[in-house]
C-alpha positions as CSV (number, residue, x, y, z in Angstrom):
1,M,0.8,44.4,4.3
2,T,-1.5,42.2,3.9
3,D,-1.0,38.8,5.6
4,R,-2.2,35.1,5.0
5,W,-4.6,33.3,6.8
6,T,-6.4,30.1,7.6
7,M,-9.9,30.1,8.5
8,L,-10.9,26.0,10.0
9,L,-14.4,26.0,9.8
10,W,-15.6,23.7,12.8
11,G,-18.6,21.7,13.4
12,D,-21.1,19.1,14.5
13,E,-20.7,16.2,12.1
14,G,-23.5,14.7,12.1
15,F,-26.0,17.4,11.3
16,W,-24.2,17.4,8.0
17,E,-24.1,13.6,7.7
18,N,-27.7,13.8,7.9
19,A,-28.7,16.7,6.4
20,S,-31.3,16.5,3.3
21,P,-30.0,17.2,0.2
22,E,-31.8,20.4,0.0
23,V,-29.8,21.5,3.1
24,Q,-26.0,20.6,1.7
25,E,-27.3,22.3,-1.7
26,R,-27.9,25.4,0.1
27,A,-24.4,25.0,2.4
28,M,-22.4,24.9,-0.4
29,S,-24.6,28.1,-1.8
30,E,-23.4,30.2,1.2
31,H,-19.7,29.0,0.8
32,G,-20.2,30.1,-3.7
33,A,-21.7,33.7,-1.9
34,F,-19.1,34.2,0.9
35,S,-16.3,33.3,-1.8
36,E,-18.3,36.2,-4.1
37,A,-18.0,38.3,-1.1
38,C,-14.7,38.1,-0.6
39,E,-13.9,38.7,-4.2
40,E,-16.2,41.8,-3.8
41,R,-14.5,43.6,-0.6
42,G,-10.5,42.2,-2.0
43,Y,-10.2,39.6,0.6
44,R,-7.9,36.5,-1.7
45,I,-8.7,33.2,-1.3
46,L,-5.8,31.2,-2.2
47,G,-7.2,28.1,-1.3
48,G,-9.2,25.8,1.0
49,E,-11.0,22.1,0.6
50,E,-14.3,20.7,2.2
51,L,-12.8,17.8,4.6
52,G,-13.5,14.7,5.1
53,L,-15.8,12.8,8.1
54,S,-13.4,13.0,11.2
55,K,-14.3,8.9,11.6
56,N,-12.0,8.4,8.3
57,A,-9.0,10.1,9.9
58,V,-5.8,7.8,9.8
59,T,-3.7,9.5,13.6
60,V,-0.2,9.3,13.4
61,Q,1.8,9.9,17.4
62,R,5.1,9.4,18.1
63,P,5.4,9.8,21.5
64,E,8.8,10.9,23.0
65,G,10.8,8.0,23.7
66,G,8.5,5.8,22.4
67,D,7.5,4.6,19.4
68,L,5.1,4.9,16.0
69,T,2.1,4.7,16.1
70,V,-0.6,4.7,13.3
71,T,-4.5,4.1,14.0
72,E,-7.8,4.7,12.2
73,G,-10.2,7.1,13.4
74,P,-10.0,11.4,15.0
75,Y,-6.3,11.9,17.2
76,V,-9.4,13.6,19.6
77,E,-13.0,12.8,20.5
78,L,-15.1,15.8,20.4
79,A,-18.6,17.7,19.5
80,E,-17.4,19.1,17.0
81,H,-14.4,18.5,14.1
82,L,-12.6,20.2,11.8
83,G,-14.8,20.1,8.6
84,G,-13.1,22.6,5.7
85,Y,-10.8,25.8,5.4
86,Y,-9.6,28.4,3.1
87,V,-6.4,30.1,2.7
88,I,-7.1,33.9,2.6
89,E,-4.8,36.8,2.1
90,T,-5.8,40.4,3.5
91,D,-4.7,43.1,5.6
92,D,-8.6,43.3,7.3
93,V,-9.0,39.9,9.2
94,Q,-12.0,42.0,11.2
95,G,-14.0,42.5,8.4
96,L,-13.2,39.6,7.2
97,A,-14.2,37.6,10.3
98,R,-17.8,39.4,10.7
99,L,-18.0,38.4,6.7
100,A,-17.6,34.8,7.4
101,G,-19.8,35.3,10.9
102,E,-22.1,35.9,8.3
103,H,-22.4,34.1,5.4
104,L,-20.7,30.7,7.2
105,L,-23.4,30.3,10.8
106,T,-26.1,29.8,9.9
107,D,-26.5,25.9,10.9
108,G,-24.1,26.5,14.1
109,G,-20.8,25.7,14.5
110,G,-17.6,28.5,14.2
111,I,-14.4,29.4,12.4
112,E,-11.1,29.9,13.5
113,L,-8.9,32.4,12.1
114,R,-5.2,31.7,12.0
115,P,-2.9,33.6,10.7
116,V,-0.1,31.2,8.4
117,V,3.6,31.7,8.8
118,V,5.8,32.3,6.0
119,H,9.6,30.8,5.7
120,D,11.5,32.6,3.5
121,A,12.4,29.8,1.0
């Protein structure tokens, strides 16, 4: 059975924000190479996007029994932030994890793979 996984890409936003156009272009090329390698190995990418900087986030909260609050900025201050994601179908998550690490972690950061819960319609 093929499972669906969300690959969360974590990293230092300051690095990306201050990266030269050449470094940013190299990183985008690495994503292209990753996509090609996924296709070659039978991992099906269903979607994914780069996310904007966390300083531009809007956070919505409603504490139990409290009022709704909407604030500008991330939910918590972190050293690393979620920078993007892929949604991928595979029956070999360990192989996908190794492939992602080889292609997408050249400048540090981290990757978290989480299973997607699919509900019947």
